[in-house]
N, C-alpha and C positions, 0 to 999 in steps of 0.2 A: 502493502498500500506506500510506502515512505515513498519509495523507489518511481511508483506512480505520478505522486504529488508532485515531486522532484523535477521529473521529464515534464510535468504540464505546465510548471513553473518556466523552466529553459524555454521551451518551443514558444509561452505565448510572451515572454520576455525578448526572446533572439528572432527564434527562428520564423513564427509565424505571427510576429511583431504586428498589429492591427493596422497601427497607421503606415508604418513605413513598411510591412509588407503586404498588405491587402488595401491602403491607401483608406482606411476610412476616418472620418475625423479630421480631416483637410482644414474646411474652412477654421475650427478654433485654432488649430494646429499652428496656421499663418497666420492669425486674427490674435493672436493671444502672446505669439512669440517675441516682441518688440524688443521686450524686458526680460531679464532673468527672473526679477521676483513676482509679477504676474503671471510668468509661466510657470513658476512654482507653488502660486495660489491656485491658478487652474486646473494645474496637475493632481494639487490633493485633495479639489474638489471632485474631481472628476474618477480619482481614488476610491474617493468613499462614495459615492452614486455608484460606482461599476460594480464595488463591492458586494454594499448592500442590495444592491438591484438583483442581481445573481442570486442572493440568497433567499432572499422576499420572492421573486420569479419561480424558482424552485421551487419552492411551495406552495405556490401561486397552481402553479401548473401539475404538479403530483397531486395535491390535496384537494384541489378546486375542479380546474380544467378537464382534466384528464378523467376522473371520478362523474363529469354530469355529461362527459363527450363534449367538449365545449372549445376542442382542443383547436378549431380554427379560427378563435377570439384570441388567439393569445397576441398577436401580435398589437391589437388594440387597447386588451388592458396590461402589457408590459408597458404600453409608453404610458399610458394613466400611473402606473408606479412610479417611474423614472419622474413622469413630471411633477407626482408625489415630493415624493426625494429630495427634486431640485429646488422645490418651495422650500422643504426645510434649510435646505445648504443655505438658499438664501438667506433664508431669515436669520439664521446661528451667526453667518460671516456678518451682515447688515449689523449685529447689534454684537459680537466681539470684536471683529475688525473692519470697521466704516472703512479704514485705507482700502485694504483690498478691495472691499467692496465694491468702491468706486472704481479701483482702477480698471475690474473686473468688467464694469461695465454692463452693455450689452449681452456680453459673452458669457454671461453667467447662466441668462435665462437661456441662451442654445444650447445649454448641454443637455437639455431636455431633447432635442433635435440634433445632439451629437450621435452619428449611426455607430459610434467604437460601442456606446451602452446600450444598445438595443441589438447589435451585434453579437458581444458577447451573452449576452443577457439566451438568445435564440439558438447560438451556435453551443450553450452547456444544455441546450434540451435536446440539441440534431444528436449529440454526440454522446447522450443519454447517462452523463457525467454523473458521480454517484455525489450527496454534499460534500463531502469533502476536496473531490475533483473540482467539484462547481468554483467555490472557495477558493483552490489553488489557482484554477483558469481564472478566475476574477481577480486576482492580486496581481498572477504573471501578464498580464495584459493590461492592468494598470499602474503597475510599472512601468512597461513598454511604453505605453504613451506617456507617464511622466518624464523618460527619458528622451523619448523623441522631442517631446516639446522644451524641454531644458537646452538641452544641447542645442536645437534651434536657436530658440532665444541666445544662448551665449555666442555661437556661430553670429547671426544676425546685429549683435552690439560689436561685435568685431568688426564686420563688415563695412558699420558707420563710418571705422576709423581708415577703411581703405579706398584706394583709387578706383571705385567701379564703375565703367561709364554711367551715362545718364540715363541710357535706356536699359540699364540692369538693377539702378536702382526702386528699392523697395520688395515689392511681391515676385518680380522678377527673378532676382537673386534668388530669392527665399525659396525658388518652385524647382533653382537650379539646386541648392544646396540640400533641400529634400532629396530629390533625387542621387545626388553624390549619398548623402546620409543611408538611402535605400539598398545602393549598390554596395555599402560597406556590412549592410547587415543581412546581404547574400551569399559573406561568408559562412554565416554560422549554419549554411542549410545542410550540414550533412553532420549535425552537432546531437541531436537524437532524431530515433530512427522508431 
């Protein structure tokens, strides 16, 4: 059991990184990765939402949807769960860290539509993971998202000081950096079988 959990963690952090391998969640990746502080805050918020959403959706799928034959409502139900969790995170951030709350701005409610969160929840059900494997998958995917967004923010901060051609400034150079990061993560492809 421990080896399969470790395998799932490595799989979703490096090999099957949802952002750099499957290109889910590019909108918040580009939008919030201009500064490492905001990228770290977004990464932490997404980590919390992915982990809790995966656990809650696991129980909803197995205890309600499967028992009542309502599997076809999975996507709608999962989106409602994610939206509720994001509202909770938004309230907590507004109360506890108003600076981070205002720095994240419009991107915080966009976690609701961040396809990484929904993608992880649905992938866990499709792969028929146990609860422990679901948690490992959620944590691995969260760490993978966190690494991608913080690394990209660090790169973009350095690029602000570099002599980048005018036509590449901003989002174009960020997309080039994401592509190079994705290619570097391909080196982990044979790590887990």
